N, C-alpha and C positions, 0 to 999 in steps of 0.2 A: 315582536319583542316590545314590551311596554316602554322601556327607556327610549327606544328608537322612535316609537310612535309619538311619544311626548315631544321629541325633538323635531317631529315632522318629516322624518326620513324613514326609509325602509331598507331592509337587508334580506335578500332572497338567496338562500344557499341551495344549490341544485346538485344532487349526487347522481352520477351516471345518467345524464339526460338521454332520452331516446330522440330519434329524428323528428318524430311528431311533436314532442315537447319543445324541441329547439325551434321548430317552425312557429309554434304558438308564442313562445317567448320573443322571437324575432319580430313578430307582427305587433305584439303588445308594446314592446320597449324600443322598437325601431332599431334593431341591431343589424349592423351591416353584414352582407353575405360573406365578406372576407373574415370577419370575426367568427361567424357561425362555422365557416370551414375550418378555421384553426381549432375551434373547440371540438367539433365533431371528429376531426382526424387526429385529435390529441397531439397537436403540434408541440414538438420538444424544444424548439428554440425559444429562449427567454427574450422578451422584448416589451417595449412600451409603444403603443400606437395611438394617435390622436384622431378622433372622428368628430363629426359635426355636433353630436349631442352627448358624447361620452368619450372616455379614453379607456383603452384596453391594455391590461397588464398580464403578461404570462410569467409566472414565477414558480420554479419547481421546488418541491419539498422531497422527502424521502421516507421510506418505510424503515423505522428504527426498531422494528419488533425483534429482529434477530441480530443481536449485537455480538454474537460469538464468531461471526464469519466476516470476511472482507468484502462480501457482496452487498452493495448499497443499491436498493431498488428505487429509482426516482419516481416521484408522483407529480404529475402535471396539474397545476392549479391555475385558473384563469379568473381574473377580476374585471368586471365591466362596471366602471365607476361613472355614475351620472349625477346630475344636480340634485335629483330627488332621492337617490338611494344607490345601492350597490348590488350587483348580481355576482355571485361566486359559483364557479363550476369546478367540479373535480370528479374523478371516476373511481376513486378508492376512498374509504373512510379515513379521515385524518383527525387528530385532536385539536387542530388549530382553531376551528370555529368555536369549540367549547372554551378554549383558553381565552379567545378574544372576548367572548360574551362575559366570561367571569371578570376579565380585566375592565370591561365597561362598567360592570356592577361596582367595582372598587373605586373607579375614577369618575363616575358620572357627575359628582359634585365639583370636580376640579377641572374638567375639560369641556370644550365646546365640541359636541359630537357631530361629526360631519362624515359623509361618504369617503372623503379623502383620508380622514383619520382612521376609519375602519380599514381602508386599504393599507395604510401604513401599519396598523396593528397586526394585520394578517402577515404582511411581509416581515415584520419584526419577529413574530412568533416562529415563522419558518426559519429565519436566520438563527434564532436561539436554539432551534431544534437540532442544529448541527453541533452544538457545544459538547454533548456527551461523546460523539465520535472523535472530535478534536482532542478531548481529554484522554480517550482511549489510545489514540495514536501517540500522544505525549508520553504516557506511561510505558507503552510498548517500546517506543524508540529509546527511552532512557534505559530500560532493562536490557535491550539488545546491545546498546553501546557499552554497557558495563560488563556483559557476559561474553561478548564475542571473542575476547582474547584469553579467557580463562576456562575454555570448554574442555571437557573430556572427549575422547574420541567417540564414545557412545552417544554423546549429545550433539554432535556436529550436524547430523542430518536434520534433527528437530530445529536447530537454529536456522538452517537454510530455509526451511519451510516458514518459520516465523518471520524472517526477513522478507521473503517473497509475499506473504499475505499482508504484512504491514505496508509494504510499498504499493501493493495493489490498492489497498484502502486509501492511501494518501493520494494516489493518482486519480481515483474515483472522486474524492472530495475536491481536489483541485479542478477537475473538469466541471463539477456541479456548481462550485462557488465562483469560478472565474468569470462567467457571463453575467452574474448578478450585479457586479460593480457597474457595468455599462447600463443596465436597466435603472439602477438607482441614480446614476449620473443624468440619464435622460429625463427622469422624473423631476429631479431637482432643477435642471435647466429650464424645463417647461413651466414649472411653478414660478421660477424667478422671472421668466418672460411673460407670465400670465397668459399662457396659451390654452389653459384648460377651461372647461365650461363652468367649473365651480369657483366661487369666490371664497376660497378657504383662507383661514388665518395663516399668517406668515410662519408660525411655528411648525407647520407641517414640513416645511423644507428643513428646519432644524432637526426634526425627528428623523427624516430620511437621511440627513447627514450623519446622524448617529448610527444608523444601520450601515451606511457606507463605511464608516470607520471600523465598525465591528467586522465587516466582511474582509476589509483590507488587512486587519490584524490577523484574522483567521488564515488568510492566504499567506501572509508573511510567516506565520508559525508553521504552516504546512510545508512551505519551501525550506524552512530550517530543518524540520524533521526529515524531509526528503534528503537533504544534504547529510544529515546524521546517518540515515539508513544506507545511503550510497557509500559513505566512508566505512561503515560497519561491514557492508557487503565486500568492499575491497579488502579490508583487513581479514575477513573470513577467508577469502580466496587466497590471500597472501599466506595465511597460516596453513591452509591446505597445501599450497605449493611448497612451503618449507618442509612440511612433513613428508611430502612425496620425494623431495630431494634427499632428505635424511634417509628415508627408506631405500632409495636408489643407491646412495653411498654405502649403506650397510650391506646391501646385496652385492655390490661390486667388491667390497672388502672381503666378504666371505668367498666369492668366486676367486679372487686373487690368492687367498690362502690355500684354497683347494688346488689351484694351478701350481703353486709352489710345492705342495706335498706330492702332487703327481710328478712334477719335474724331478724331485728328489728320489722318489721311489722307482721311476722309470729305469735308471741304470741298473738297479738291483734286480728288477724284473728281467731285464735283458740278460744279466749274468746268470741268474738262476734258470732262465729259460734255455740257456745253451746246454745245460746238463739235464737232459730228459732221461727217460727210461732206457733208451737205446744208445746212450752216449757214455763213453768211459769217463768216470769222475776221477780226478787226481786223488791218489791216496786211498782208493776204495779197497785195495787189497792189503793195506797196512792196518795192523791191529792197534791203532792208536787214534786219539782224538785230536792229534796235532793238526792234521789237514782240515778237519771240521772246524776246529777252533780258529784256524787261520782264515778260512773262508768266511766264517761268521764274523770274526773281528774286522775283516776287510769291509764287509757290508755295513757293519755298525760305524766304521770309520767314515765311509762314504756318506752315511746318513748324518753323522755329526758335522762333517764338513759342509754338507748342503744346508743344514740348519743354521750354522754359523754364517755362511754366505748370505742366506735369506735375511738374517738379522742385520747384517751389515748394510744391505741395500734397502732396509726398511719394510720388509714384508711382515715382520712380527713386531 
């Protein structure tokens, strides 16, 4: 890159290096075997390590290509920062290198370009790359918080899925951003103690402090959204519990009414059952409806007394 060459430094970006390429780079730039092992094995732990002629930074990005799911695929990125230049390694294509080169073009007349500044710019672009996901979580959390108490029964299953996916995304982002604060703190401390091989301007520490503040703000927002989602989840479960209780009460009320009706009709069934086909019925030889009317009236009277009694004790 012309601007880098004019500043007397280099930037070598390596995509998916092979074992042979790593051996050559290790020989040429005197990279420690521990650093080579971390890069070749795609070490996932984010860290900052100081060696004799360089310092090594592991800082993870993510694949933001599929923003419709809660799955965030991390991308491991490694920076080897020396006095003369910087080596960057990654195993998947990312937009960060292009974004940093474009930023250098814009700011070349206002900054002192150093390997430390390039390392800061890469880390800053990685941090900013999380902003769309944080904004997505914010919108989804606000929507869930407003809708969880006014759902129709047909929408409750969809809301449970939305809450689960959003909480999954929040936990993934908390996991990826949590360790970045320690890396930034380690860099700032070592710059302040002047432990690095580069004699960088003091404003690099200020730049790193800005990244640290940005990450801490993101973590605080994510914790707030997690609390919102947890409350919405609890409200959702409470609403489901209330509906189940209401349904149970309605079922019990129907069963009680059916029991009362059965209790009222049981004596009449007993009375009518006594007079079967082979039983002498009172008044069967009398050519009059008096006996029939009396029996029917008695049954109706028993029915009315049962209904009145059921109303008195609160079954109706």
